C-alpha positions as CSV (number, residue, x, y, z in Angstrom):
1,M,159.3,63.8,112.5
2,V,161.0,65.3,115.5
3,K,164.7,64.5,115.7
4,T,166.0,63.8,119.2
5,I,169.4,65.3,120.3
6,L,171.0,63.6,123.6
7,L,172.7,66.4,125.2
8,V,175.3,65.1,127.8
9,D,177.3,67.8,130.1
10,R,178.0,68.4,133.8
11,D,177.5,72.6,133.6
12,P,173.5,72.9,133.8
13,L,173.9,76.2,132.4
14,F,175.5,74.7,129.2
15,I,172.5,71.7,129.0
16,E,169.7,74.6,130.0
17,Q,170.9,77.1,127.3
18,I,171.6,74.3,124.5
19,R,168.1,73.1,125.6
20,Q,166.1,75.8,125.3
21,Y,168.0,77.3,122.0
22,F,167.1,73.4,119.8
23,L,163.3,73.1,122.1
24,G,163.0,76.3,120.0
25,K,164.2,74.7,116.5
26,G,161.9,71.7,116.9
27,Y,164.1,69.0,118.5
28,R,163.2,66.9,121.5
29,I,166.3,66.9,124.2
30,L,167.1,64.7,126.7
31,C,169.8,65.4,128.9
32,A,172.6,63.8,131.0
33,R,175.0,64.7,133.1
34,S,177.7,61.8,133.3
35,Q,178.6,59.5,130.8
36,A,176.7,56.6,133.1
37,D,173.3,58.5,132.5
38,A,173.9,58.9,128.9
39,E,175.0,54.9,128.6
40,R,171.1,54.4,130.3
41,I,169.4,56.6,128.0
42,L,171.2,54.8,125.1
43,Q,170.1,51.5,126.2
44,S,166.7,52.8,125.8
45,T,166.9,55.4,123.3
46,S,167.8,55.5,119.6
47,P,168.6,59.4,120.0
48,D,169.5,61.3,116.0
49,V,172.4,63.3,117.3
50,L,174.7,62.5,120.4
51,V,176.2,66.1,122.2
52,T,178.6,65.3,124.7
53,E,181.0,66.8,126.7
54,V,184.4,65.0,127.2
55,M,185.5,65.7,130.4
56,L,182.2,64.2,132.7
57,E,182.7,62.2,135.8
58,R,186.5,61.0,134.3
59,Q,188.8,63.3,132.3
60,D,187.9,61.0,129.1
61,A,184.7,59.7,130.0
62,G,183.1,62.1,126.8
63,F,185.3,59.7,124.6
64,C,184.4,56.9,126.3
65,L,180.4,57.3,125.6
66,A,181.1,58.5,122.0
67,W,182.7,55.0,121.6
68,K,180.1,53.0,123.5
69,A,177.4,54.8,121.2
70,K,178.9,54.2,118.0
71,Q,179.2,50.5,119.3
72,L,175.5,50.8,119.6
73,Y,174.3,52.7,116.8
74,P,177.2,53.0,114.2
75,D,175.4,55.8,112.2
76,L,174.6,58.1,115.3
77,P,175.9,61.2,114.5
78,V,178.3,62.2,117.5
79,A,179.3,66.1,118.4
80,I,181.9,66.4,120.9
81,V,181.7,70.1,122.6
82,S,184.4,70.4,125.1
83,S,186.7,72.3,127.5
84,V,189.0,69.7,127.6
85,T,191.9,71.6,125.6
86,W,191.5,74.4,128.1
87,H,191.6,72.4,131.4
88,T,194.4,70.2,130.1
89,G,196.5,71.8,127.4
90,L,195.8,69.0,125.0
91,Y,194.6,69.6,121.6
92,F,192.0,67.3,120.0
93,S,190.7,67.2,116.6
94,L,189.5,65.4,113.8
95,S,191.7,66.6,111.0
96,T,193.5,63.4,110.1
97,E,192.3,59.6,109.7
98,G,194.0,58.2,112.8
99,D,192.3,61.1,114.7
100,K,188.9,60.2,113.4
101,A,190.2,56.5,113.9
102,W,189.9,56.5,117.5
103,I,187.9,59.6,118.6
104,K,184.4,58.6,117.6
105,A,182.9,61.7,116.9
106,D,181.4,63.6,113.6
107,A,182.4,66.7,115.1
108,F,184.6,68.2,117.9
109,L,183.7,71.8,118.9
110,D,186.2,73.7,121.2
111,K,184.1,75.6,124.4
112,P,183.1,78.0,124.8
113,I,181.2,78.0,121.7
114,R,178.7,80.5,120.0
115,I,175.3,78.7,119.6
116,E,175.3,79.3,115.8
117,E,178.8,77.1,115.8
118,L,176.7,74.3,117.4
119,K,174.0,75.0,115.1
120,Q,175.2,75.0,112.1
121,V,176.8,71.5,113.1
122,I,173.8,70.0,114.4
123,V,170.9,71.1,111.8
124,D,173.2,72.2,108.7
125,R,175.1,68.7,108.7
126,L,173.9,65.9,111.3
127,A,170.1,66.2,111.8
128,P,168.0,68.4,110.4
129,A,164.8,69.1,112.3
130,K,162.5,68.4,109.8
131,T,162.8,64.8,107.8
132,G,161.4,65.9,104.0
């Protein structure tokens, strides 16, 4: 069964780079450029993993999207890949239970990232492309 990644980011170059890489790894990729677009996709599709930027149409839209996605699909793996720290100076992590309680994500990566980092999070931890 082909696994589906919902990729949400304002940056079309980032989306295309990640999309091409994971298509080559056997994933189906759905793309959105905003929280609103991603929520419309989530109403009709249950992806195997959500990858989102925090700063979409608002500085916290990705956090809100992750929360709403977990409300719809509690077991949905969510990876946040964000430049929020670079833009705001605020640091976020999943290192404490308190952080995990309000950041509804299973992984948090700061941009810029190497594609291998995201591959490790998605392929190795969250949603392997092929099921056995």
